[in-house]
C-alpha positions as CSV (number, residue, x, y, z in Angstrom):
1,M,73.4,42.0,155.5
2,S,75.6,41.6,152.6
3,R,77.1,44.2,150.2
4,F,76.3,42.5,147.4
5,T,72.4,42.6,148.9
6,A,72.2,46.5,149.8
7,T,73.9,47.4,146.7
8,A,71.0,45.5,145.1
9,D,68.1,46.7,147.3
10,V,69.0,50.5,146.2
11,G,67.6,49.3,142.2
12,F,70.0,50.9,139.9
13,T,70.0,49.0,136.5
14,T,72.4,48.9,133.3
15,E,69.9,50.9,131.8
16,D,69.4,53.8,134.6
17,F,73.7,54.2,134.2
18,A,73.2,54.4,130.9
19,A,70.4,57.4,131.4
20,L,72.5,59.1,133.7
21,L,75.6,59.1,131.1
22,D,73.2,60.4,128.7
23,K,72.1,63.0,131.5
24,Y,75.6,64.2,131.1
25,D,76.3,64.1,128.1
26,Y,77.2,67.5,125.8
27,H,75.3,67.2,123.0
28,F,77.9,68.2,119.9
29,S,75.9,69.6,116.6
30,P,77.8,70.3,113.1
31,G,79.6,73.1,112.8
32,E,80.3,74.1,115.9
33,I,84.3,74.7,117.1
34,V,85.3,72.2,120.6
35,A,88.5,72.1,122.4
36,G,90.0,68.9,122.3
37,T,92.9,67.0,122.9
38,V,95.3,64.1,120.3
39,F,94.1,61.0,121.8
40,S,95.8,58.4,118.9
41,V,97.7,59.7,115.8
42,E,97.1,56.7,112.5
43,P,98.5,56.8,109.1
44,R,94.6,58.2,107.4
45,G,93.4,60.2,110.7
46,A,93.0,60.9,114.4
47,L,91.1,60.4,117.0
48,I,90.1,63.3,119.6
49,D,88.8,63.4,122.8
50,I,86.2,66.4,123.3
51,G,84.3,64.8,125.9
52,A,81.6,62.0,123.7
53,K,81.2,59.3,124.5
54,T,83.5,57.8,121.6
55,A,86.6,59.3,120.4
56,A,85.9,61.2,117.1
57,F,88.0,61.2,114.5
58,L,89.7,63.6,112.5
59,P,90.3,62.3,108.4
60,L,94.0,63.1,107.0
61,Q,92.8,65.5,104.8
62,E,90.7,67.5,107.2
63,M,94.1,68.5,109.1
64,S,95.1,71.3,107.1
65,I,94.7,73.7,104.3
66,S,97.8,72.1,102.6
67,R,98.1,68.8,101.1
68,L,100.0,66.5,103.9
69,D,101.4,63.2,103.7
70,D,102.4,62.4,107.7
71,P,99.6,63.3,110.4
72,H,102.3,63.0,112.2
73,E,103.4,66.9,109.9
74,M,100.3,68.3,112.0
75,L,99.7,66.7,115.2
76,Q,100.9,64.7,117.8
77,P,99.5,62.8,121.1
78,G,98.0,64.8,124.0
79,E,98.4,68.0,121.8
80,T,95.0,70.3,122.4
81,R,93.4,72.7,119.9
82,E,90.4,73.7,119.0
83,F,88.3,71.1,116.3
84,F,85.4,71.9,113.6
85,I,82.6,69.1,113.7
86,L,82.4,68.1,110.6
87,T,79.9,65.5,110.8
88,E,76.9,63.8,113.2
89,E,77.7,61.1,114.6
90,N,77.8,57.7,112.5
91,E,76.2,54.7,113.4
92,E,79.0,53.8,116.2
93,G,78.2,57.2,118.0
94,Q,81.5,58.5,115.9
95,L,81.6,62.3,115.2
96,T,83.7,63.5,111.9
97,L,86.1,66.4,112.7
98,S,88.4,68.8,111.1
99,I,90.7,72.2,111.5
100,R,91.1,72.5,107.1
101,R,87.4,73.9,107.9
102,I,88.6,76.4,110.7
103,E,91.8,77.6,108.8
104,Y,89.8,78.3,105.9
105,M,87.3,80.3,107.8
106,R,90.8,81.8,109.6
107,A,92.2,82.7,105.8
108,W,88.9,83.9,104.1
109,E,89.0,86.3,107.3
110,R,92.4,88.1,107.2
111,V,92.1,88.2,103.6
112,R,89.1,90.1,103.8
113,Q,90.8,92.3,105.6
114,L,93.7,92.5,103.7
115,Q,91.2,93.8,100.7
116,K,90.3,96.3,103.4
117,E,93.2,98.0,103.6
118,D,94.0,97.2,100.1
119,A,96.9,95.7,101.1
120,T,99.8,94.0,98.8
121,V,100.9,90.7,99.0
122,R,103.3,88.5,97.6
123,S,102.8,85.0,96.7
124,A,104.7,82.2,94.4
125,I,103.1,81.2,90.6
126,F,102.1,77.2,91.6
127,A,100.5,76.5,88.1
128,T,99.4,78.3,84.9
129,N,96.1,77.4,82.5
130,R,94.9,79.0,79.6
131,G,92.9,81.7,81.5
132,G,95.7,82.6,84.1
133,A,98.5,81.6,87.1
134,L,97.5,80.1,90.4
135,V,98.8,81.1,93.7
136,R,98.0,80.5,97.6
137,I,97.5,83.3,100.1
138,E,96.9,82.8,103.2
139,G,96.2,78.6,102.2
140,L,93.5,79.8,99.9
141,R,94.3,79.1,96.3
142,G,94.0,82.6,94.0
143,F,94.0,83.3,90.6
144,I,96.1,85.8,88.4
145,P,93.9,85.9,85.3
146,G,96.4,86.8,82.8
147,S,95.2,90.1,81.3
148,H,96.7,90.9,84.7
149,I,99.5,89.1,84.7
150,S,102.3,92.2,83.8
151,T,104.9,90.5,82.3
152,R,106.7,89.3,79.0
153,K,107.2,85.9,80.1
154,P,105.3,82.8,78.8
155,K,103.0,82.0,81.4
156,E,104.9,78.3,81.3
157,E,107.8,79.8,82.4
158,L,106.2,81.8,85.2
159,V,105.9,78.9,87.6
160,G,107.4,79.5,91.1
161,E,107.7,83.2,90.9
162,E,106.6,85.7,93.0
163,L,104.9,87.9,92.3
164,P,103.2,91.2,94.0
165,L,99.5,91.7,93.8
166,K,96.1,93.7,94.7
167,F,93.4,91.7,95.8
168,L,90.1,92.0,93.1
169,E,87.2,90.0,94.6
170,V,87.5,88.6,97.7
171,D,84.1,86.7,97.4
172,E,83.7,83.5,100.5
173,D,80.6,82.6,99.7
174,R,81.6,81.7,95.5
175,N,85.0,80.8,96.7
176,R,86.6,83.3,94.2
177,L,90.0,85.1,95.2
178,V,91.1,87.0,92.1
179,L,94.1,89.1,92.3
180,S,96.0,91.4,89.5
181,H,99.9,91.9,89.2
182,R,99.0,94.6,86.5
183,R,97.6,96.7,89.8
184,A,100.8,96.6,92.4
185,L,103.0,97.3,90.0
186,V,100.8,100.5,88.7
187,E,100.3,101.7,92.2
188,R,103.8,101.0,92.8
189,K,105.2,103.2,89.9
190,M,102.4,105.7,90.6
191,N,103.8,106.6,93.8
192,K,106.4,107.5,91.9
193,L,104.3,110.1,89.2
194,E,102.5,112.8,89.2
195,V,100.0,114.5,87.3
196,G,101.0,116.9,85.2
197,E,104.8,115.3,84.8
198,V,105.7,114.5,81.0
199,V,107.1,110.7,80.7
200,V,108.9,108.4,77.7
201,G,107.2,106.2,77.0
202,T,106.8,103.4,74.1
203,V,103.5,102.9,71.8
204,R,102.8,99.0,72.6
205,G,99.4,99.0,71.6
206,I,96.7,100.8,68.9
207,K,93.1,100.4,69.6
208,P,90.4,101.8,67.4
209,Y,89.9,104.3,70.9
210,G,93.6,105.6,72.1
211,A,97.4,104.2,72.2
212,F,98.5,102.0,74.8
213,I,101.9,103.5,75.9
214,D,104.5,101.4,77.6
215,I,106.3,104.0,80.6
216,G,108.4,102.6,82.7
217,G,107.2,98.6,83.0
218,V,103.2,99.8,83.5
219,S,100.5,101.2,81.1
220,G,99.0,104.0,80.3
221,L,96.2,104.8,78.0
222,L,96.2,107.9,75.6
223,H,92.9,108.0,74.4
224,I,92.5,109.6,71.3
225,S,90.5,112.3,72.5
226,E,93.4,113.4,74.0
227,I,95.7,113.1,71.1
228,S,95.4,116.6,69.7
229,H,92.8,119.3,69.8
230,D,92.9,118.6,65.2
231,H,89.8,115.6,65.2
232,I,91.9,112.5,64.1
233,D,90.4,109.6,63.1
234,T,92.3,106.5,64.0
235,P,95.4,106.3,66.5
236,H,97.3,105.0,63.6
237,S,97.9,107.5,61.4
238,V,99.6,109.1,64.5
239,F,101.3,106.7,65.9
240,N,103.3,103.3,64.6
241,V,103.6,100.4,67.5
242,N,107.2,100.6,69.0
243,D,107.3,104.5,68.6
244,E,109.1,106.3,71.3
245,V,106.4,109.4,72.7
246,K,106.2,111.9,75.3
247,V,103.4,112.2,76.6
248,M,102.0,113.6,79.8
249,I,100.4,112.6,82.7
250,I,96.4,113.8,83.3
251,D,94.8,111.0,85.7
252,L,96.3,108.7,88.3
253,D,93.5,106.1,88.9
254,A,95.2,103.8,91.5
255,E,92.0,101.7,92.4
256,R,91.4,100.5,88.6
257,G,95.3,100.8,87.9
258,R,94.8,103.3,84.9
259,I,96.8,105.7,83.8
260,S,95.8,108.7,81.6
261,L,97.6,109.9,79.2
262,S,97.7,113.0,76.8
263,T,99.4,114.4,73.8
264,K,96.8,117.5,73.5
265,Q,97.9,119.7,76.8
266,L,101.2,119.5,74.8
267,E,100.2,121.2,71.6
268,A,102.1,125.1,71.8
269,N,99.2,124.8,68.4
270,P,96.2,123.1,68.3
271,G,97.0,120.2,65.9
272,D,100.6,120.2,65.9
273,M,100.1,116.5,66.7
274,T,99.4,115.7,63.4
275,R,101.5,117.9,61.8
276,D,105.4,117.4,63.5
277,P,104.8,115.8,66.6
278,Q,108.3,116.4,67.2
279,L,107.6,119.8,67.7
280,V,105.6,118.5,70.3
281,Y,108.2,116.8,71.7
282,D,110.5,119.4,71.9
283,G,108.5,122.1,74.1
284,A,107.0,119.4,75.8
285,E,108.0,120.5,79.7
286,E,106.9,124.2,78.8
287,M,103.7,123.0,78.2
288,A,103.1,121.0,80.4
289,A,104.8,123.7,83.5
290,K,102.2,126.0,81.9
291,Y,99.5,122.8,82.7
292,R,100.2,123.0,86.8
293,E,100.2,126.0,86.1
294,Q,97.0,126.8,84.9
295,M,95.8,123.1,87.2
296,L,96.8,125.1,90.4
297,A,94.9,128.1,89.9
298,A,91.8,126.1,89.4
299,K,92.6,124.6,92.5
300,Q,93.3,127.4,94.8
301,G,90.0,129.3,92.9
302,Q,87.1,126.8,92.6
303,P,85.9,123.1,94.5
304,E,88.2,120.3,93.0
305,E,86.5,118.8,90.4
306,A,86.1,115.0,90.0
307,P,89.0,113.7,87.2
308,L,87.8,113.1,83.8
309,E,87.2,109.9,83.5
310,I,88.0,107.9,80.0
311,A,85.4,105.3,78.8
312,V,87.5,102.0,78.5
313,E,86.6,98.5,78.4
314,E,87.9,97.4,81.7
315,L,89.4,93.7,79.8
316,E,90.6,95.5,76.7
317,Y,93.0,98.4,79.3
318,A,94.1,95.0,81.4
319,G,95.0,93.2,78.4
320,A,97.6,95.7,77.7
321,A,99.5,95.8,80.9
322,V,103.6,95.8,79.6
323,D,106.1,94.4,81.3
């Protein structure tokens, strides 16, 4: 009996062989992360061996969060790494893969952790628009609202400038990553300030509810209720823009990036700020020392009370940020 005849008697057909391949073929589904080896690199993408019957395809635009002009910048033949299955098999049985999706997922994880740690990050502005400026954090596009950019430079001159930033919003589902330059500056300034401290500042803006004071590059709010013990109809009756003033810090809110100020607590006699502000400034340090003593006595004698919060619209407060 010939070898051919013996083999033929087994009855193993082409259909049987295909069925056997299907039996041992792995099933791949979109959303899975699999290991693969780069088979070849082409100008428009790469072919990847992930153990399927047909080499999977990795398009150039799916190779990285960052823009690539040449796939060889990212991959080399023979390299093994993880890939995200982007689509099911096409008519030719070929899967489409992505590295960019994996980078996005891991970038959002890192950003959420940074927000949880209330970390300060640094990034260079790569573009500006009417609403603010754009940066990249861990490869993700982030937005800084104009009201949270604390600089006097025109926005168009900020491209390329690196800024310290704090996180305002991290929302992967809505693809929203919002940051604040103002909060980072205020936090840094707050680390050097204390409640009860007297500082010199400049009036940069006046609103019906109070005056915004520039103290060393950040903005503090002197609420109308903290200007004097006497009733005041409008802050304009006491201050003008660009006035130099002495104020006392009464609250530091790092979470919202707010510094609350007072001149009322520096009055030796009620109404001094409306009659003679210079008299208040001359005795500011002495009155502040008494205020700190009262604070200490109150803290030692009774449970600590929550600091007084002054209701101010967040966007209006943010809009008064200064360099």
